[in-house]
N, C-alpha and C positions, 0 to 999 in steps of 0.2 A: 628427216634429219639433216636437211640442208641448212647451213648457217650463212646468212648474208653478212658480209664484212666490208663492204665497199668503202665505208667512211671511217674505218677504224685505223688509226696510225699505229704502226708497229716497227720493230727494229730487226736488223738482219741477223740470222743465225748461222750464216755460212762464212767460211774462210776460203781464200784462194790458196790452192797448193799446186805444185807442178804435176802434170800428168804426162806419163810416158807414152800415152796413146794419142797425144794431140795437143791442142791448145790448153791453156789454163782451165782447170775445172773448178766448179763451186762445190765445196764440201759442207754439208750440214753437220756440224760437230755434235749437236745434241743427238741426232739420230745415230751417228757413229758411236757415241757414248752408250746409248741405250742398247743398240744391237750387240756391242761387245760385252756390255754388262749382262745382258740376258743370256747369251751363250756361256759366259763365264759362270753365272749362277748355276746353270744346268750341270756344267762340268764339276764344279765344287760339290753340288748336292750328290751326284753320283759317287764321287770319291769319298766324301766324308760321311754321308748319311745312309749308305747302302749296308744292309746286313746280308750275308751270303751263307747258306747251308748247302750241303751236298748229300741229301738222302738218296737221290738217284738222278744225278745231274744237278746243276746249280738251281737253287731256289733263292730269289732275291726279295728282300723286304726292306723296311725302313722303320725308324723308331716312332713314327707319328701315332700309330695306333696304341702304343703302350706308354707314351709320355704325355701326361695331362697338359692340355693347353697348347701343345706343339702344332696342332692343326691351324691355329691362328697365324703362325709364321708362314704357312704356305699361302696365305692370301697376299703376302708381300713377296715371297720368294718363288712364286710360280710365274716364270717369265714368258712362257710360250705365247699367251695372248698378245702381249705388247709387241713381241717379236713379229708375229703375223701382221699386226696392225701397222707397225713401222714399214714392213715390207709392202703393204698396200699403198702407203703414202709414197714411197720411193717409186713404185711401179706407175702410179698415177702421174708423178712428176716427169718420169722419163719416157712415157709412151707418147710418141708424136704422130700416131696414126698408122705407122708401118708395123703391122703385127709380126711379119716374118723376121724383120730385123730385130724387133724386141725379143722374139723367142730365141733367136740365135745368140744374142748377147747373154740373156739370162740363163738359158739352158747350159751353155758352155761354162758359165761361172759356177753353176750348181753341180754339174756332173763331173768335171775334171778332177776336182780335189778328192772325190769319193772313189774313183775307179781303182787306185792302188790298194785300197782295202776291200772293196766290194767284190772285184773279180776273183782274187784268191779265196775270199771267204765263201763265195758261192760254190766254187770248185771243191773246196774242202767239205762243205756241207753235203754236196752230192756224193763224194767219196765216203764220208762217214755214214750216210744213209744207206748206201749200197753195201757197206760192211756190217750193217746191223748194229750201229752204235748210236742209239737215240740220245744217250747222255752227252756224247760229243756234239751231236747236232744242236741240242739245247744250249750247250756252252757257246758254240759259234754264233747261233742266233742271238743270244744275249749280248755278245761282244759287238755285234753290228746293229743292235736294236736302236741306238740313238739316231740311226739314219732314217727312222720313220718320218721324222719331221721334214727331211729333205724331199722325201717322196710326196708328202702332202704339199709342200711348198712348190714343187715342180708342177703339180696339178693346178695350183693357183696361178702360176706363171702362165700356163697354157690357156686358162680362161680369163686372165686379166684383161686382154684387149677388149673382149666382149663386155666384161663387167665395167670397165672404165667408160666405154661408150654408152652403156646403159645408164650409168650414173650421171654422165654429163648431159644426157638427154632428158632423163626423168628421175632425179635422185630420190624423191619421196616414194614413187611407185617401186623403184628397184629395192630400196630398203624394206618397204612393206612386203614385197614378195619374198625376200630372203628371211625376214623375221617370221613370216607365216610358215615358210618351209621348215625353219628350225623348231618352231613350236610344234608343228605336225610330227616331226621326227621324234621328239620327246614324248608327245602324247601317244604315238604308236609304240614306242619302247616300253613306257611305264604304264600306260593304260590298257594296251591290247597285246602286250608281250611279244611285240615284233622282235625277232632275233635272227641270228645267223650271220654269216660273213658279209652278205650283201648289206645288212643293216649297219655293220661296223664301217663299211666303206662309205655309205650314205651319211652316217653321223660325222665321220672325219671330214668329208668334203663340205657338207652343209654348214656345220658349226664354224669351221675355220674360214670358210668363204665369207661368212657374215663378219667375222672379226677382221679379216683382210679388207672387207669393204669399209669398215670403220676408218681404216687408214686414209681413205679417200677424203675424209672431212678433217683430217688432222691439221693441215695448214690453215684451213678456215677457222678451226677451233683455236689455234694458237694466235690468230689475229683478233678473236672475239674478246669482249669484255671479260674481266676476271670472274664476274659473277656467273657468266655462261660456262666458263671452264669448270669452275667449282660445282656448278649444278650438274654437269655431266658426271663428274667424279662422284658426287653424292648419289645420283640416280643409279650408277653402277653398283656401288657398294650396298645401297639400300635394296636394290633388286636382288643382289646376291644373297644378302641376309634373309630376305623374305622367302626365296625359294628353298634355302637350306632349312629354315625354321618350319615351313609348312609343306614342303614338297619331299620327294623321294631322294633328294640330293644330299650326299655326305658333306660334312663341314670341311674336310680336308680337300685341298686342291691338287693332291697327288693320290695315286692309288695306294690304298692301305691294305695290307694282308688281312684277310678275314672279313672285309667289308663286301657285301653283296653287290654294291655299285661302286664304280670308280668314275669320278668326274672327268678323268682325262682319257680313259681307255675303254670304250670310245668316248670322245668329248660330248658333253651335253650343254644345256643352257648355263650351267654354272661358270665354266671358263668364258662364255660369251659375256655374262655380266661382269666377270672379273676384267675382261678386256675393256669394257666400257669404262669401268672405274680407273683402270690403268691409263686409258686414253685421256680422260679428264685430268688425272694427276700429272701426266706428262705435259699437257698443255699448260696447267697451272704453274708448274715448276720449270717451264722452259727457260725463263730468264736466268735463274740461278744456275741451272744446268749448263746453259750456254757460257756463262762466265767461268764456271769451273772447267768446262771442256776447252775453252779458249786458253785458259791458263796452263792446262796440261796437254795442249794439242800435240806436242812432239811425242810424249809418251803414249797418248791416245792413238796416234798414227801408227806407231810401232806395235802396239797391242792389237789394233784392228787387223794388221797384216797377218797375225798369227792366230787370230780367233778361230777361223775355220779349220786349219790344220789341227789345232789342239782339240776342237770338238770332234773331228773325224776319228782321231787316234786315242782319245783319252781313256776309253775302256780297255783298249789293248795295253796301254801303259799301266792302268790299274791292275790288269791281270798279271802282267810281268812282275809288278811289285808284290802282289799276293803270292805268286809262285816263289819269289825269292825269300819271302818271309817263311813260307813252309819249308823250303830247303834248309833255311837256317834254324829250323826247329822252333820257330815262334808260333804260338797258338793264336789263331785268328778268331776272335770272338764273334759269335753270330747272334747273341742276345744283348740288347741294349741295357747292360748293367752299369753301375758306376765306373767300373774299370773300363768298359767299352767307351764311355764318354771321355775318360781321361786319355784314351788312345786317339781321339779324333784329330789332333794336330799332326800326328804321324801320317794319317791318311790324307792329309792335304799336301804335305811336303813330299812324301815318298812317291806317289803316283806322278807328281809334277816332275820329279827327277827322272823317272823312267819314261815319261811321255815326251819330254823335251828332245831327247836324242832321236826318237822316231820322227818327230816333225822336222827336225833339222835335216835328217837323211833324206826324207821324201822330198822336201822342197829344194834339195840340191840336185835332184835328177834333172836331166835336160827337159826343158818345157814345163817343169813343175815348181819353179822357184816361187817363193812367197810373193815377190813383186809381180811376177807374171800372172799368178792366180788372182791377184787383186787389182789388176789394171781396170780402169773404168772409162767408159765413154764420157767425154766432157758433158757436163750438165748445163742446161740453160740457166742463166742468172735467175735467182729466186727473188720474189718480192720480199718486202720487209716483214719478218715474222719473229715473234718472241716465243 
């Protein structure tokens, strides 16, 4: 999967912005836009499309399984693959051979925003478990469940220096090894009924490591001819359609209540194929995306500063809004009826209003400001990329 682009002329995607941590840094506005958009889609999906019932603790669902054709929307609105791929691209750019320095920068950036939520939540889960309240434990676990992706991302950060070195030395062999590993995992799961917690961990690490590795070729792909970019996009969507039609993979790219298999929990080859499709689409649309991001760069910069705080706290804000509605005597529907769909705008605006103060309060604490959490090491100048 190595793409040679030595002779292909391209144009720059980066803008210079002031950096509080040193000299002027180079910002790739396209990747800033994609990362902010990816996390924003996850937040809005959780707010708007979640259904919650309380038979014995919270049970969360979504309308995909009972709404004809809604599965197709998940092929567009499942942003986790492209988020991991973009992370791989940025890791490959920033790694200069010093693994320890790389880990320090990345781990600090990942861990610090999470601690104000994670530490109290873990303590509360321990107390609830000791008190014999499994319903409270399940509620608290649900509220911090979006942090799963940060855990996986942290693992990818830890292996990134080794993966980047392997890619630079032997990209074809490295990709072949990862693809073989991913195929073996799914063959084991679906062909030989491999299961258990260890299989969940192996699936998460293997599949997302492969998607993360895709990001190492993103800059090359953005320099390649348009036919190459579109070919990668078509290969990804064709591969996804094929395994969904003829394999054990559900059509929806989110977990659906009642389905025996979820493509995301744990991940399988379906999000890998989706990641390849999204990678090609990002490369093909990089030019228009860059023009849009450049035009909106001030707004994009402000949105990017708050993306991670909102992601960390969005389910707490959602829960606060839910409780406020119940206190006010408003019935919260748990079945996707026509009335449920009419209420969807409320579930976008309400949680936004209750999440915003949480983010503002947390980022006002000493050492936790949005600006401090989003400081970046100056980037090396990038070559011309569209």
